C-alpha positions as a printed NumPy array, in Angstrom:
array([[ 96.379, 113.541, 112.82 ],
       [ 97.116, 109.89 , 112.326],
       [ 96.879, 108.4  , 108.837],
       [ 94.284, 105.673, 108.566],
       [ 93.384, 103.043, 105.95 ],
       [ 89.736, 102.337, 106.331],
       [ 88.718, 101.846, 102.74 ],
       [ 90.687, 102.181,  99.312],
       [ 89.229, 105.562,  98.855],
       [ 91.223, 106.738, 101.88 ],
       [ 94.042, 106.847,  99.247],
       [ 94.551, 109.242,  96.558],
       [ 95.092, 107.803,  93.196],
       [ 98.813, 108.516,  93.265],
       [ 98.936, 106.77 ,  96.622],
       [ 97.117, 103.762,  95.437],
       [ 99.502, 103.088,  92.453],
       [102.522, 104.048,  94.578],
       [101.488, 101.343,  97.181],
       [101.336,  98.608,  94.447],
       [104.745,  99.571,  93.1  ],
       [106.163,  99.675,  96.592],
       [104.706,  96.194,  97.601],
       [106.152,  94.872,  94.309],
       [109.679,  96.311,  95.131],
       [109.188,  94.919,  98.735],
       [108.502,  91.409,  97.251],
       [111.516,  91.297,  94.988],
       [113.935,  91.868,  97.941],
       [112.075,  90.031, 100.848],
       [112.02 ,  93.481, 102.614],
       [112.948,  94.127, 106.202],
       [113.582,  97.305, 108.12 ],
       [113.31 ,  98.942, 111.594],
       [110.471, 101.271, 111.025],
       [108.326,  99.876, 113.801],
       [111.29 ,  99.231, 116.041],
       [110.203,  99.481, 119.598],
       [106.435,  99.963, 118.517],
       [103.626,  97.479, 119.317],
       [100.643,  97.322, 116.999],
       [ 97.281,  96.027, 118.373],
       [ 95.6  ,  93.475, 116.156],
       [ 91.935,  93.49 , 117.122],
       [ 90.203,  90.543, 115.446],
       [ 86.533,  89.759, 116.236],
       [ 86.461,  87.528, 113.189],
       [ 88.753,  84.335, 112.694],
       [ 91.392,  84.562, 110.165],
       [ 94.489,  82.639, 108.651],
       [ 95.858,  84.952, 105.82 ],
       [ 94.95 ,  88.326, 107.356],
       [ 96.34 ,  87.534, 110.779],
       [ 99.486,  85.747, 109.631],
       [100.279,  88.269, 107.008],
       [ 99.897,  91.232, 109.284],
       [101.831,  89.512, 112.296],
       [104.79 ,  88.6  , 109.898],
       [104.575,  91.957, 108.215],
       [104.722,  93.907, 111.564],
       [107.826,  91.725, 112.601],
       [109.376,  92.401, 109.126],
       [109.179,  96.048, 109.893],
       [110.853,  95.722, 113.261],
       [107.501,  95.974, 115.425],
       [105.652,  93.674, 117.778],
       [102.078,  92.435, 117.051],
       [ 99.765,  92.088, 119.777],
       [ 96.83 ,  89.847, 118.943],
       [ 93.528,  90.429, 120.73 ],
       [ 90.225,  88.796, 120.502],
       [ 86.871,  89.679, 122.387],
       [ 87.73 ,  86.686, 124.643],
       [ 90.973,  88.615, 125.789],
       [ 89.549,  92.049, 125.91 ],
       [ 86.442,  94.19 , 126.678],
       [ 86.066,  94.968, 122.911],
       [ 82.345,  94.511, 122.047],
       [ 81.34 ,  93.609, 125.59 ],
       [ 81.147,  96.126, 128.488],
       [ 83.485,  98.88 , 127.257],
       [ 82.592, 101.523, 124.619],
       [ 84.701, 101.711, 121.607],
       [ 85.565, 105.236, 122.357],
       [ 87.192, 104.253, 125.665],
       [ 89.024, 101.265, 124.004],
       [ 90.486, 103.553, 121.287],
       [ 91.642, 106.15 , 123.837],
       [ 93.156, 103.441, 126.164],
       [ 94.855, 101.525, 123.341],
       [ 96.326, 104.737, 121.887],
       [ 98.376, 105.38 , 125.115],
       [ 99.849, 101.782, 124.806],
       [100.08 , 101.064, 121.212],
       [101.389, 102.728, 117.894],
       [ 98.506, 101.46 , 115.717],
       [ 95.62 ,  99.3  , 115.536],
       [ 94.748,  96.592, 112.801],
       [ 91.015,  95.698, 113.122],
       [ 88.967,  92.783, 111.753],
       [ 85.455,  93.155, 112.645],
       [ 81.879,  93.133, 111.468],
       [ 80.457,  96.698, 111.234],
       [ 82.267,  99.291, 109.423],
       [ 81.045, 101.786, 112.222],
       [ 83.407, 100.028, 114.546],
       [ 86.673, 100.628, 112.584],
       [ 85.318, 104.317, 112.033],
       [ 84.672, 104.684, 115.773],
       [ 88.204, 103.418, 116.732],
       [ 89.744, 105.918, 114.179],
       [ 87.605, 108.74 , 115.412],
       [ 88.409, 108.38 , 119.101],
       [ 91.959, 107.054, 118.868],
       [ 95.115, 109.091, 118.155],
       [ 96.968, 106.422, 116.396],
       [ 96.682, 104.785, 112.904],
       [ 93.78 , 102.4  , 112.272],
       [ 93.943,  99.834, 109.407],
       [ 90.782,  98.   , 108.253],
       [ 91.672,  94.414, 108.032],
       [ 88.176,  93.439, 107.081],
       [ 84.572,  94.644, 107.858],
       [ 81.226,  93.493, 106.417],
       [ 81.411,  96.62 , 104.185],
       [ 84.996,  96.56 , 102.893],
       [ 88.023,  94.497, 102.523],
       [ 90.561,  96.963, 101.285],
       [ 93.936,  95.113, 102.27 ],
       [ 92.774,  92.185, 100.23 ],
       [ 91.766,  93.941,  97.206],
       [ 94.838,  96.097,  97.237],
       [ 96.888,  92.743,  97.307],
       [ 94.774,  91.757,  94.327],
       [ 95.881,  94.969,  92.515],
       [ 99.454,  93.656,  93.11 ],
       [ 98.671,  90.295,  91.727],
       [ 97.225,  91.828,  88.534],
       [100.06 ,  94.348,  88.312],
       [102.618,  91.527,  88.254],
       [101.022,  90.133,  85.084],
       [ 99.393,  93.075,  83.543],
       [100.727,  96.494,  84.537],
       [ 98.61 ,  98.429,  82.205],
       [ 95.287,  98.329,  84.046],
       [ 93.488, 100.266,  81.275],
       [ 93.225,  97.597,  78.854],
       [ 91.708,  95.002,  81.511],
       [ 88.304,  93.675,  82.113],
       [ 87.79 ,  92.332,  85.632],
       [ 84.693,  90.158,  86.431],
       [ 83.293,  89.725,  89.8  ],
       [ 80.864,  86.755,  90.082],
       [ 78.876,  86.291,  93.296],
       [ 77.624,  88.18 ,  96.184],
       [ 77.802,  92.037,  96.298],
       [ 79.724,  91.911,  99.522],
       [ 82.721,  93.519, 101.08 ],
       [ 85.01 ,  92.186,  98.415],
       [ 82.78 ,  93.48 ,  95.67 ],
       [ 82.605,  96.992,  97.442],
       [ 86.361,  97.111,  97.627],
       [ 86.746,  96.131,  94.023],
       [ 84.353,  99.027,  93.092],
       [ 86.377, 101.518,  95.068],
       [ 89.619, 100.101,  93.41 ],
       [ 87.965, 100.806,  90.005],
       [ 87.977, 104.551,  90.912],
       [ 91.961, 104.607,  91.215],
       [ 92.856, 101.788,  88.687],
       [ 91.329, 102.173,  85.121],
       [ 90.13 ,  98.547,  84.514],
       [ 86.622,  97.917,  83.449],
       [ 84.667,  96.142,  86.336],
       [ 81.691,  93.876,  85.428],
       [ 79.744,  92.715,  88.429],
       [ 77.274,  89.625,  88.031],
       [ 75.215,  89.189,  91.094],
       [ 71.878,  87.566,  91.583],
       [ 68.81 ,  89.658,  92.417],
       [ 68.609,  90.659,  96.044],
       [ 72.358,  90.392,  96.513],
       [ 73.506,  93.551,  94.765],
       [ 76.331,  95.788,  96.123],
       [ 75.325,  98.895,  97.934],
       [ 73.828, 101.332,  95.29 ],
       [ 75.505, 104.196,  97.069],
       [ 78.854, 102.68 ,  96.794],
       [ 78.469, 101.968,  93.087],
       [ 76.992, 105.584,  92.356],
       [ 79.828, 107.174,  94.16 ],
       [ 82.41 , 105.15 ,  92.333],
       [ 80.81 , 105.825,  88.895],
       [ 80.61 , 109.522,  89.879],
       [ 84.565, 109.559,  90.327],
       [ 85.087, 107.868,  86.979],
       [ 85.023, 104.127,  87.577],
       [ 83.819, 102.014,  84.649],
       [ 81.363,  99.716,  86.268],
       [ 78.466,  97.538,  84.924],
       [ 75.972,  95.2  ,  86.825],
       [ 74.331,  92.046,  85.379],
       [ 72.413,  89.114,  86.52 ],
       [ 74.175,  86.864,  83.978],
       [ 77.751,  85.641,  85.124],
       [ 78.41 ,  84.606,  81.512],
       [ 78.105,  88.119,  80.263],
       [ 80.389,  89.373,  82.99 ],
       [ 82.946,  86.815,  82.281],
       [ 82.986,  87.28 ,  78.514],
       [ 86.345,  88.53 ,  77.342],
       [ 87.5  ,  89.101,  81.058],
       [ 91.162,  89.1  ,  81.823],
       [ 90.504,  88.398,  85.621],
       [ 87.513,  86.411,  87.006],
       [ 87.   ,  86.836,  90.775],
       [ 84.649,  85.054,  93.168],
       [ 83.984,  84.679,  96.796],
       [ 82.144,  82.272,  99.146],
       [ 78.279,  82.572,  98.819],
       [ 77.72 ,  82.881, 102.515],
       [ 80.423,  84.856, 104.618],
       [ 81.129,  84.677, 108.449],
       [ 77.962,  85.499, 110.29 ],
       [ 75.671,  84.372, 107.178],
       [ 75.771,  80.702, 107.901],
       [ 72.126,  80.608, 108.624],
       [ 71.455,  81.893, 105.051],
       [ 73.314,  78.975, 103.42 ],
       [ 70.497,  77.077, 101.835],
       [ 68.75 ,  80.159, 100.486],
       [ 72.106,  81.55 ,  99.131],
       [ 72.775,  78.3  ,  97.452],
       [ 69.327,  78.465,  95.618],
       [ 69.904,  82.268,  94.699],
       [ 73.485,  81.739,  93.412],
       [ 72.645,  78.475,  91.403],
       [ 74.231,  78.923,  87.855],
       [ 77.072,  81.392,  89.485],
       [ 79.838,  78.701,  90.02 ],
       [ 82.98 ,  79.682,  88.219],
       [ 83.717,  76.465,  86.309],
       [ 85.606,  75.519,  83.02 ],
       [ 82.68 ,  76.613,  80.991],
       [ 82.649,  80.113,  82.569],
       [ 86.455,  80.503,  82.232],
       [ 86.233,  79.415,  78.483],
       [ 84.237,  82.672,  77.8  ],
       [ 87.081,  84.697,  79.115],
       [ 90.174,  86.141,  77.568],
       [ 92.527,  83.207,  76.483],
       [ 95.11 ,  84.166,  78.99 ],
       [ 92.738,  84.884,  81.785],
       [ 93.46 ,  84.222,  85.297],
       [ 91.121,  83.112,  88.309],
       [ 91.193,  84.969,  91.673],
       [ 89.813,  84.118,  95.054],
       [ 90.52 ,  85.649,  98.409],
       [ 90.078,  82.331, 100.14 ],
       [ 89.039,  80.313, 101.925],
       [ 86.955,  78.666,  99.029],
       [ 84.139,  76.202,  98.918],
       [ 85.207,  74.003,  96.183],
       [ 82.323,  72.827,  94.24 ],
       [ 80.132,  75.685,  95.205],
       [ 81.385,  79.084,  93.988],
       [ 84.432,  77.61 ,  92.108],
       [ 84.943,  74.103,  90.662],
       [ 87.846,  71.977,  91.51 ],
       [ 89.048,  71.934,  88.096],
       [ 89.169,  75.817,  88.037],
       [ 90.851,  76.373,  91.446],
       [ 93.425,  73.865,  90.894],
       [ 93.839,  74.64 ,  87.216],
       [ 96.575,  76.409,  85.25 ],
       [ 94.54 ,  79.682,  85.187],
       [ 94.309,  79.911,  88.961],
       [ 96.695,  82.244,  90.856],
       [ 95.163,  82.022,  94.118],
       [ 98.391,  81.137,  96.023],
       [100.369,  83.939,  94.468],
       [ 97.503,  86.2  ,  95.496],
       [ 97.485,  84.781,  99.069],
       [101.276,  85.413,  99.082],
       [100.751,  89.09 ,  98.055],
       [ 98.803,  89.693, 101.248],
       [102.057,  89.757, 103.11 ],
       [103.813,  92.233, 100.728],
       [100.814,  94.509, 100.483],
       [100.38 ,  94.661, 104.321],
       [103.889,  95.813, 104.576],
       [103.369,  98.437, 102.094],
       [100.316,  99.655, 103.891],
       [102.006,  99.608, 107.258],
       [104.814, 101.662, 105.796],
       [102.275, 104.064, 104.362],
       [100.278, 104.73 , 107.639],
       [103.443, 104.996, 109.796],
       [105.594, 107.085, 107.389],
       [103.458, 110.276, 107.426]])
């Protein structure tokens, strides 16, 4: 059976920690190898991307492979061909699939029907590669996760869900501040709590940020939610991470954002460009973590 990476909970705890250490090692030496020599990895992207696309394309090449970028415009994906057929056909041509799409059921179907590894590069439910990269960014500064408080301020979206899953494997305290009506999926929260994650949910972003070592946020309206922009701006009033919010955090707190950011909306210009912001280290770490994930799925 192929080894898939569809959510962080596809990893055992030991695997999750090993991936962070491995990505850190790869970063130190600008790692190259021939693991994927002679192999083509299909990159199926229904959603536009900068960091995810470039980090995976470069990462595949660093491991000796060839990326094959596909959108719905260049394929039958999401049009006239069932996913079960796409999965079986691509399995005859390619060594693996990296998929950035809308519904989680699409990556699940490709993994079910295909016979090659599938990596979830983003769905509406999860963004596991990004959050594993964020674990690397945190590890570089504070390798002991057990003493950390991590704040999530904003939508209970795919990023929030993946941070919730990460809290199962990494022993930080996770405080989520979300407005009413935008909670993370209760089933995802309860599953994580049942597996030992330390999670609190509040309507007050100041409460979540108080004493936090890392403060995370994301755009208020993600791709596909543009028509909700005005309603979300009203619902998320008071949720901007600004200097006053950062002042509530631990003295050496860092600001994280998966990018792209809407400056002046979910984060102030002074915070995102300030000394506590590590967003570009965070973005760089996508490359190193993608390489570690690819090595993990192809080394079984």
